[in-house]
Structure formats: C-alpha cells, structure tokens
N, C-alpha and C positions, 0 to 999 in steps of 0.2 A: 313340844320341842322338835325341831327338824332333825331328821336322821342325817348324819354327816359322815362322809368317808374321807379321811386324810389320804391323799393320793400324790405320788411322786410326779413332779413335772420337770420339764427340760428347759430349753432356751426360750420357749414360749410357755406361758402358763397353761395353754390349751394342749400342749404336747405331753400326753400322759403315757408313760412307757413301761411302768413296772409290771412284770408278769404276774406278781402276787396281787397287785391291785386289780388287774384285769380279771382275775379269778372272782374276786368279790363283786366287781361291777356286773359280771354275767350272773352271778348267784342272786344278787338283788333283783335284777331284771327277771330272772326265772321265777322269783317269788312274787313279782308284780309290786315290789315295794319302792316307793318314791324315796329319793335321797338327793342330797347335794354333795358336791365334792369341795374339798379345801386343798388348794395347791400347796405342796410341801417340797422342800429342797433337802438334799443329802445332809447339808451342814446345819440345817435349822433344827438341831436336836432339842432346843429349849421349847419349841412349839409342841412337843409331845411329852413334856415333863408330867403333865396331868395324868398320862396313861402309864407312867413308869416304864416307858418303852422308848427306843431310839430309832425305830424304823417303821415304815408303813407296809401294809395297810393298818390303819386304826379306824374302827367303826364306833361312832358314838350314837347310841339308839336310846333316847330318853335318858334314864338313869344308868344305863349299861354302857360300859366302855370295853370293847373287845379287841384284842390284838392277835396277829398271826392269821394268815389267810385261811388255813384249814380250821382253826378254832372259830373263826367267824362263820364259816359254812355250817359248822356244827351248831353254833349259837342260833343261826337263822332257822335251822330245822327244829330246834328245841322250842324256839319262841314263836315261829310261824310255821306250824306243821303242814299246812297245805302246800301242794307242789313240792314234795320232798326232794332233797338234793342227794344226801349221803345214804339214806336208808339205815338199816340196822344190821348187826351181825355180819354175815358173809358179805352183804352189799357194802357195808362201810369198810370192811377189810379190803375189798376190791378197789374202792375209791382211794384208800390210803396207799395201795400199791401204785396206782397211777400218779399220785402225788410224788412219790419217791422216784418213779420212772421219769417223770418230767424233770425233776430237779437234778437227778444224778446221771441221766443219759442225754436228755435233749438240751438242757441249759448249757452244759459245758461245750457241746458241739456248736451250738449257736453262738456262744460267746466267742469262741475262737474265730468264727466266721465274720462277726459283725462288730467286734470290740472297738475298732477305730471309728466306725460310723456312730456307735453308741457314745463314744467320747465326744464327738463333735456335736451330738444332739443334746448333751448335758449342759445346763446353765454354766457359764464361765466361772461363777463363784464356787461351783462344786467340782470343777475338773481336777484341781490339785488333790482334793480329798479322794476322789474316785481313783485317780492314778496311784496315789500312795497305798490305798487299801487293797486295790486289786493287784498291784505289782507285788505286794507282800504276800498275797494269797497265791499268786501264780509262781512266785520265785523267779521272775524275769520281767523285763520291761513289757509294756503293752505292745510295742512294735515287734518285739521278739515273739510274744505269745500269738500275735495275729497271724493266722495262716488259713485263708479261705479254702484253699484246696484240701488241706487236712481236715478242716472243720466240716466241710461239706461231705467228705468221705466218711467221717465219723458220724455225722447226722444220718446219712443214708443207711448205714448199718443199724443205727439206733432206732430207725423208723420201722424196721421189719415187724416187730410185734404189733405196732399200730396198723400196719397194712393188713395183717391177718384179721384183726378185729373189724376193719372197715370193709373187707371183702364179704363179710357176713351181714352187716347192718349199716345203716346210714350214719349212726353215731356210735361212739365207744360204749355208751350205756344202752345201746339197742336201737329201737325205732324212734326214740326221742332223746334229747340230750339231758344230762344231769351232771352231777359233781365230777365224774371222771372226765367228761368232755371239757368242762371249765378248767379243771386243774391242769390239763394238758394244753388247752388252747391259749392260756395266758402266755405261754412261751412264744407262740406264733404271733400274738399281738405285739409282744415286746419287739420282735424282729421287724414286723411290718411297720411299726410306728417310726423306728429310728433308721431303717435301712431299706435300700432298694434291691438287696441281694435276692436272687431267685433260689430259694431253699429247696423247693420241691417242683419236679416236672409236672406239667399239666396232664400228663398221662398217668400219674401216680394216684391211687385211690385216696391218699392223704390230701391231695389237692382238692378233690371234690368235697371232702369233709371240711376243709378250710373254707371253701366257698359257702357251704351250708352254714357254718358257724358265723361267718361274717354277716349273713343275712338274718340271723336270729334276732328276736326282740327288736323288730323294726329297724334292722340294719345297724345295731349297736356298734359292732366292730368296723363295718364298712364306712360308717360316718365319722370315725375317729380321725382327728387331725394327725397328719403324717409329716415327717421332716420335709418331704417334697412340697408340701403346701406352704412352707414358710422359709425354706432355706435361702431364697433370694433376698429376703428382708434382713438377713443376718450376715450377709457377705460384706 
C-alpha cells in the first residue's frame, strides 16, 4: 500500500502551504521514504473521518494512520529508526522545545505579517471558514490583525535565539539537519509559499540557514510551487 500524506492545498492543488505538513514532508525525505500526497481543503472534514481527526497532516502508512506533525515524526523514528529525527531523552526534549518555539514565537509574528497574502492563497471555498475561525481566534478582523511592520518587528525579536544557534553551526541540530530544523523550517515554507514578504535580511545568519534548508533533499523546498508561480492564472 502506498504511503500517503494528506496535505493542505490552496487555490491550486499544487500550492501546499501548511507549516505542519512541511515538517512531515522534510521528515519523510530525511528518512528516504517515498510517499504521495493527497490534496485536502480546510472545509473537507469528511475526507479525514477515517482518521478521527479534522486537520492535516495525516499520514497513512500501510495499516498505520498517524495524526499531528510531532506524533508523525516520533512514529517515523519508531518505525524507521535509521537516520533518526528526534533522538531520545535530552535530544527529544530539545526538539520539543523548538516545536513550541516555532508555534508560539514564530508563527504569530509571521501570521501578522502575511495573513492577507495567506487569505488570497487559500481556495475560495475555504476563505469564509478561514476568516471566521481566525477572526474568532484573534478577536478582530483579519484586516485589523494584519500589521506587517509590527509582525516583522515581532519576528526579528523572536529570531534572536535562532541566530545564536546558527552562529555556531550550519543547522539548528548541528552540522546536519534533523527534527529541530524541520520543526522550525515549516514556518518559513508556509510564508515562502503564500507570500513575497521579505522576512529576513540576507545578512542575517537565519537567511543562510533558510537557503541551506531549501536546497536539502534535492531542493525539496526550493522546487515547491509558490503563489508567484500561479497568481496570474487566478486573477
């Protein structure tokens, strides 16, 4: 049975922007595991009923169905122990820290910067759902929440710990990438796919890391479809 990753798509089925799905894509590539993706929309909850889950990523691997990006990384290490992602003990605790760092420090800053670009990249059938759920979460309209200047300032401050790591090594996990890199880089792929906003100066050590991450696994990130590749077709 083919290994299948259910993956969020936008206005084009090839536009895959979920930061959580990108974590899993990189993890699968890290393991050298072949997989196919299945495009999923925010409002297509019924398609995931088999997993008793209502969001992606969902990985189907033979008889196993695994949900949640971090749980999927753990499953991959348990099932395919070569080329470990998370490690054990202190190493896994470190990876878990970077999971929370990405979700609680980087994602909010990026969202404030790119939210209107993100809305435009979402399939029209999903936009009302996205607006309703996110405005409820933010307590204001998307237009009121959107503030690139504030978002970039917030992001700049949030990147300080990452800069410290990358001044000492090429990757967050050291001289080669692993789970911490993928857990954080998913956020940058999210922004890259839906927006042309310049989040990081090319003089920043984070920029060099982004470039290295884009080139990994035969250019997995660099080859991804971006909104700039298709926007003319949807005007």
